[in-house]
C-alpha positions as CSV (number, residue, x, y, z in Angstrom):
1,M,33.9,18.2,-213.3
2,A,37.5,20.0,-213.7
3,G,38.0,23.0,-211.4
4,S,34.8,21.9,-209.0
5,R,35.6,22.6,-205.6
6,H,35.3,18.9,-204.8
7,D,38.5,18.1,-206.8
8,T,40.5,20.7,-204.6
9,A,43.6,19.2,-202.8
10,A,43.6,18.6,-199.2
11,P,44.9,21.3,-197.4
12,R,48.6,20.8,-196.2
13,P,49.1,19.7,-192.3
14,T,50.4,22.4,-190.1
15,S,52.3,22.2,-186.7
16,R,49.3,23.2,-185.1
17,D,47.5,20.0,-186.2
18,V,50.5,17.9,-185.1
19,A,50.4,19.7,-181.8
20,R,46.7,19.1,-181.1
21,A,47.0,15.5,-182.6
22,A,49.8,14.9,-179.8
23,G,48.3,17.0,-177.1
24,V,51.1,19.4,-176.8
25,S,52.0,23.1,-177.7
26,Q,53.3,24.2,-181.0
27,A,56.4,25.1,-179.4
28,T,57.1,21.7,-178.3
29,V,56.6,20.5,-181.9
30,S,59.1,22.9,-183.1
31,L,61.6,21.9,-180.4
32,V,61.0,18.0,-181.3
33,L,61.1,18.3,-185.1
34,G,63.9,20.8,-184.8
35,G,66.0,18.4,-183.3
36,K,66.4,20.6,-180.1
37,W,64.3,18.8,-177.7
38,Q,67.1,17.1,-175.6
39,G,66.8,18.1,-172.1
40,R,63.8,20.2,-172.7
41,V,61.1,17.5,-173.6
42,A,60.3,14.2,-172.3
43,E,61.5,11.2,-174.7
44,P,57.9,9.6,-174.5
45,T,56.5,13.0,-175.7
46,A,59.0,13.6,-178.4
47,E,58.2,10.4,-179.7
48,R,54.3,10.9,-179.6
49,V,55.1,14.1,-181.7
50,R,57.1,12.3,-184.3
51,A,54.2,9.7,-184.3
52,A,51.7,12.6,-185.0
53,A,53.8,14.1,-187.6
54,R,54.3,10.9,-189.5
55,D,50.5,9.9,-189.2
56,L,49.4,13.3,-190.5
57,G,52.1,13.6,-193.4
58,Y,53.4,16.7,-192.0
59,R,56.8,18.1,-193.5
60,P,58.4,21.3,-191.7
61,N,58.6,24.1,-194.2
62,L,62.4,24.2,-194.0
63,A,62.8,27.2,-196.4
64,A,60.5,29.5,-194.3
65,R,62.1,28.3,-190.9
66,N,65.7,29.0,-192.4
67,L,64.6,32.3,-193.6
68,R,63.3,33.5,-190.2
69,L,66.6,32.1,-188.6
70,G,69.0,33.6,-191.2
71,R,70.4,29.7,-191.6
72,T,70.9,28.0,-194.8
73,R,70.9,24.4,-192.9
74,T,74.1,23.6,-194.9
75,A,77.4,22.3,-193.6
76,L,80.7,21.9,-195.4
77,L,82.9,18.8,-194.8
78,V,86.6,19.3,-195.9
79,V,88.4,16.2,-196.3
80,P,91.8,15.2,-198.3
81,A,90.3,13.2,-201.1
82,L,87.1,10.8,-201.1
83,T,89.7,8.5,-203.0
84,N,90.8,7.4,-199.6
85,E,88.2,4.9,-198.3
86,F,88.5,6.4,-194.3
87,F,87.3,9.7,-195.6
88,A,84.3,8.4,-197.9
89,R,83.2,6.5,-194.7
90,V,83.7,9.9,-192.7
91,H,81.3,11.4,-195.1
92,T,78.8,8.8,-195.0
93,G,78.4,9.2,-191.0
94,A,78.5,13.1,-191.4
95,A,75.9,13.0,-193.9
96,R,73.7,10.5,-191.9
97,V,73.5,12.7,-188.6
98,A,73.1,16.0,-191.0
99,A,69.9,14.5,-192.7
100,R,68.6,13.6,-189.2
101,H,69.0,17.3,-188.4
102,G,67.7,18.7,-191.6
103,F,71.0,19.5,-192.9
104,G,72.6,19.3,-196.1
105,V,76.2,18.6,-196.5
106,V,78.4,20.0,-199.2
107,L,81.5,18.1,-199.9
108,Y,84.9,19.6,-200.4
109,P,87.9,17.3,-201.1
110,A,91.0,18.9,-201.6
111,P,92.9,18.1,-204.6
112,D,95.6,16.4,-202.4
113,V,97.3,17.1,-199.0
114,T,99.4,19.9,-199.7
115,A,97.8,21.5,-202.9
116,P,96.3,24.9,-203.0
117,A,92.4,24.7,-202.8
118,R,90.1,27.2,-204.5
119,D,87.3,28.7,-202.8
120,P,84.3,27.0,-204.1
121,F,81.9,29.9,-202.7
122,D,81.9,33.4,-203.4
123,S,81.3,34.1,-199.5
124,A,81.2,31.0,-197.5
125,R,79.7,32.8,-194.8
126,A,76.8,33.7,-197.1
127,S,76.5,29.9,-198.1
128,L,77.2,27.9,-195.1
129,D,76.2,27.6,-191.4
130,G,79.2,25.7,-190.3
131,V,82.3,23.8,-191.5
132,L,83.7,20.2,-190.2
133,A,87.0,19.8,-191.5
134,S,90.0,17.2,-191.2
135,S,93.4,18.6,-189.8
136,M,94.8,16.7,-193.0
137,A,92.9,19.4,-195.3
138,S,94.1,22.5,-193.4
139,E,95.7,24.1,-196.2
140,A,92.4,23.8,-198.2
141,L,90.7,25.1,-195.1
142,A,92.5,28.2,-194.9
143,A,92.1,28.7,-198.9
144,I,88.1,28.6,-198.7
145,R,88.3,30.8,-195.4
146,G,86.4,28.1,-193.6
147,D,87.7,29.3,-190.4
148,E,85.6,32.0,-190.6
149,L,82.6,30.2,-189.7
150,P,81.7,27.8,-186.8
151,L,84.1,24.9,-187.3
152,V,84.8,21.6,-185.7
153,M,88.0,20.0,-186.6
154,L,88.6,16.3,-186.8
155,D,91.8,14.6,-185.9
156,S,93.2,17.6,-184.8
157,D,95.3,18.8,-181.7
158,P,92.8,20.0,-179.1
159,A,95.4,22.5,-177.7
160,H,95.9,24.5,-180.7
161,S,92.8,23.7,-182.9
162,L,91.3,26.5,-185.1
163,G,87.9,25.1,-184.0
164,A,85.3,25.7,-181.5
165,A,85.5,21.8,-180.9
166,T,87.7,18.7,-181.7
167,V,86.6,15.4,-182.3
168,N,89.4,12.9,-182.3
169,L,90.0,9.0,-182.3
170,D,92.2,7.6,-179.6
171,I,95.1,7.3,-182.2
172,A,97.8,6.8,-179.5
173,Q,96.0,4.2,-177.9
174,G,95.8,2.3,-181.3
175,M,99.7,2.6,-181.8
176,R,100.2,1.4,-178.3
177,L,98.0,-1.5,-179.0
178,A,100.1,-2.4,-182.3
179,A,103.6,-1.8,-180.5
180,E,102.3,-4.0,-177.6
181,H,101.2,-6.8,-179.9
182,L,104.7,-6.9,-181.7
183,L,106.7,-6.8,-178.4
184,A,104.4,-9.5,-177.0
185,L,105.4,-11.7,-180.1
186,G,109.1,-11.2,-179.3
187,H,110.0,-8.6,-182.0
188,R,112.9,-6.3,-180.8
189,D,113.8,-4.8,-184.1
190,V,111.1,-2.5,-185.6
191,L,111.0,-0.4,-188.4
192,H,108.2,2.4,-188.3
193,L,107.2,3.0,-192.2
194,A,105.8,6.7,-191.3
195,A,103.6,8.7,-193.5
196,D,105.6,11.6,-195.1
197,I,102.9,14.1,-194.1
198,S,103.0,17.0,-191.8
199,S,100.2,16.5,-189.7
200,W,99.1,16.0,-185.8
201,T,97.6,12.7,-186.3
202,F,100.8,11.2,-187.6
203,D,102.8,13.0,-185.2
204,V,100.8,11.3,-182.3
205,R,101.4,8.0,-184.2
206,R,105.2,8.5,-183.7
207,D,105.3,9.9,-180.3
208,A,103.1,6.8,-179.0
209,L,105.2,4.3,-180.8
210,R,108.4,5.8,-179.3
211,S,106.8,5.9,-175.8
212,A,105.3,2.1,-176.2
213,L,108.8,0.9,-177.3
214,H,110.8,2.9,-174.6
215,G,112.6,1.0,-171.9
216,T,111.8,-2.4,-173.5
217,G,115.3,-2.8,-175.4
218,A,113.7,-2.5,-178.7
219,R,115.5,-1.1,-181.5
220,L,113.4,1.5,-183.6
221,T,114.0,2.8,-187.1
222,T,111.9,4.9,-189.2
223,A,111.6,5.1,-192.9
224,R,109.1,7.9,-194.5
225,A,106.7,7.3,-197.6
226,A,104.0,9.2,-199.3
227,L,100.5,7.5,-198.8
228,A,100.8,5.3,-202.0
229,V,101.5,1.7,-202.3
230,D,104.8,2.1,-204.6
231,A,106.4,4.8,-202.4
232,A,106.0,2.4,-199.6
233,R,107.3,-0.4,-201.3
234,T,110.6,1.7,-202.1
235,A,111.0,3.0,-198.7
236,A,110.4,-0.1,-197.1
237,E,112.9,-2.0,-199.7
238,A,115.6,0.6,-198.8
239,A,115.0,0.3,-194.7
240,L,115.0,-3.6,-195.2
241,T,118.2,-3.6,-197.3
242,A,120.1,-1.1,-195.3
243,S,123.5,-2.3,-193.3
244,G,123.0,-3.6,-190.0
245,A,120.4,-6.1,-188.4
246,R,117.4,-6.2,-190.5
247,P,114.1,-5.3,-188.8
248,T,112.0,-8.3,-187.8
249,A,108.7,-6.1,-187.8
250,V,107.1,-3.2,-189.7
251,I,104.6,-1.0,-188.0
252,C,103.0,1.2,-190.3
253,D,101.0,4.5,-190.3
254,D,98.2,3.4,-192.2
255,D,97.1,0.2,-194.4
256,V,98.3,1.6,-197.5
257,L,101.9,1.9,-196.4
258,A,101.4,-2.0,-194.9
259,A,100.4,-3.1,-198.3
260,G,103.6,-1.5,-199.9
261,A,105.8,-2.9,-197.2
262,C,104.4,-6.4,-197.9
263,K,105.3,-5.9,-201.6
264,A,108.7,-4.8,-200.5
265,A,109.3,-8.1,-198.4
266,R,108.1,-10.4,-201.6
267,R,110.5,-8.5,-203.7
268,L,113.2,-9.2,-201.1
269,G,112.3,-12.8,-201.0
270,L,110.9,-12.4,-197.3
271,H,107.8,-14.2,-196.2
272,V,105.1,-12.4,-194.4
273,P,104.7,-13.1,-191.5
274,D,107.4,-15.9,-190.8
275,D,110.4,-13.5,-191.7
276,L,108.8,-10.3,-191.5
277,S,105.8,-9.2,-189.4
278,V,103.5,-6.3,-190.6
279,T,100.9,-4.2,-188.9
280,G,98.7,-1.5,-190.6
281,F,96.2,1.3,-189.1
282,D,92.7,2.3,-190.4
283,D,91.2,-1.6,-191.3
284,L,90.2,-0.3,-194.9
285,T,88.8,-3.0,-197.1
286,L,92.3,-3.1,-198.4
287,A,93.6,-5.0,-195.1
288,T,91.5,-8.0,-196.0
289,A,92.2,-7.9,-199.6
290,V,95.8,-8.6,-199.2
291,E,97.4,-12.1,-198.4
292,P,98.1,-12.6,-195.8
293,E,95.5,-10.3,-194.3
294,L,96.7,-7.3,-192.3
295,T,97.0,-7.3,-188.4
296,T,95.8,-3.6,-188.1
297,V,94.2,-1.1,-185.8
298,A,90.6,-0.7,-186.7
299,L,89.2,3.1,-186.6
300,P,85.5,3.5,-186.4
301,A,85.4,5.9,-189.5
302,E,81.6,6.3,-190.1
303,R,81.0,6.9,-186.1
304,F,84.0,9.5,-186.4
305,G,81.8,11.4,-189.0
306,E,78.6,10.8,-187.1
307,Q,80.2,12.4,-183.9
308,G,81.8,15.2,-185.9
309,M,78.6,16.3,-187.1
310,D,76.6,15.7,-184.0
311,T,79.4,18.4,-182.4
312,L,79.1,20.7,-185.3
313,I,75.3,20.8,-184.8
314,A,75.7,21.3,-180.9
315,V,78.2,24.0,-181.6
316,L,75.7,25.8,-183.9
317,D,73.1,25.3,-181.0
318,G,75.6,27.2,-178.7
319,R,76.5,24.1,-176.8
320,T,80.1,23.0,-175.8
321,P,80.4,19.3,-176.2
322,E,82.7,17.5,-174.0
323,P,85.7,16.1,-176.2
324,R,86.1,12.3,-175.7
325,P,88.3,10.3,-178.2
326,L,86.5,7.3,-179.9
327,P,88.1,4.0,-178.7
328,V,90.0,2.1,-181.3
329,R,90.7,-1.7,-181.4
330,L,93.5,-4.0,-182.7
331,V,92.4,-6.5,-185.2
332,V,95.0,-9.5,-185.3
333,R,95.1,-11.3,-188.7
334,G,97.8,-13.2,-190.5
335,S,100.5,-10.6,-190.9
336,T,102.2,-10.9,-187.8
337,A,103.8,-14.2,-185.9
338,Q,106.1,-14.8,-183.5
339,G,109.7,-13.1,-183.8
340,P,113.0,-14.1,-182.7
341,G,113.0,-12.5,-179.2
342,P,111.4,-13.8,-176.0
343,R,107.7,-13.2,-175.6
344,R,106.6,-10.4,-173.4
């Protein structure tokens, strides 16, 4: 019969029920389910708590806990734009880790790298716990006052970062690998097709390339272009038709620029890689969509986002993570071949 005491719902399981089932204290349950057990609770015990919570169907009351702690459990991710596949992958990795820790991620893609940004919050400090931001979106970060919150910077100069911590890829090593690959193939006349953006990450690429070619007898010229295929094609065409010896290889700051360089070569009647070798940087889907497929430096974008969010959560917990650049690797495909010089 409706309203009978026999039809009442079963009581919602509590943390005390989980503690009793796992044979631990409620404090231990809070540590494990709050993601703060590392170094405090043994792994087998933590797994026992998680299993008990799953078996009982226990879900922490996040709203009550957040109110008690004065937290929203929300992080802001500031990136240049999700139309860039690399940053879409970064978001995927960051969101995965955030969900594991009971955090939500608010995405703030800047309109473009240099455009002024509008503050999406009346008070960022009241709405967010922390910020994870790309150095390429630093203008947007300043506009939304994200540097007033706990901040972790991605792809940023560790010596001059606004953040409490930085997370970086080993960009310098990636450029060295690309340069050494071209040198090994005998290329001694190299064009650097550089991103026309003032950003630490591209400064690192430039400096690493110059260092890798120094003392090798190679000649390095530079052309700059916006991060767009047509802009890269125009810049590459001008550089490849300039007076003097034509470069035999183009080393690009990212895969989009490399696609533009390949288009320039075709328009000039040059065959990639027989007449001109081209390397990219990022290993986007584009790298295998062009023909020939691009030799490029693969960046672990999702892992980058994961480590960034892990670091932000550590900062919010009062820990200071040790900065360790994530390794990158060179993927050799069909866009590079033997040059006119001797192999190294």
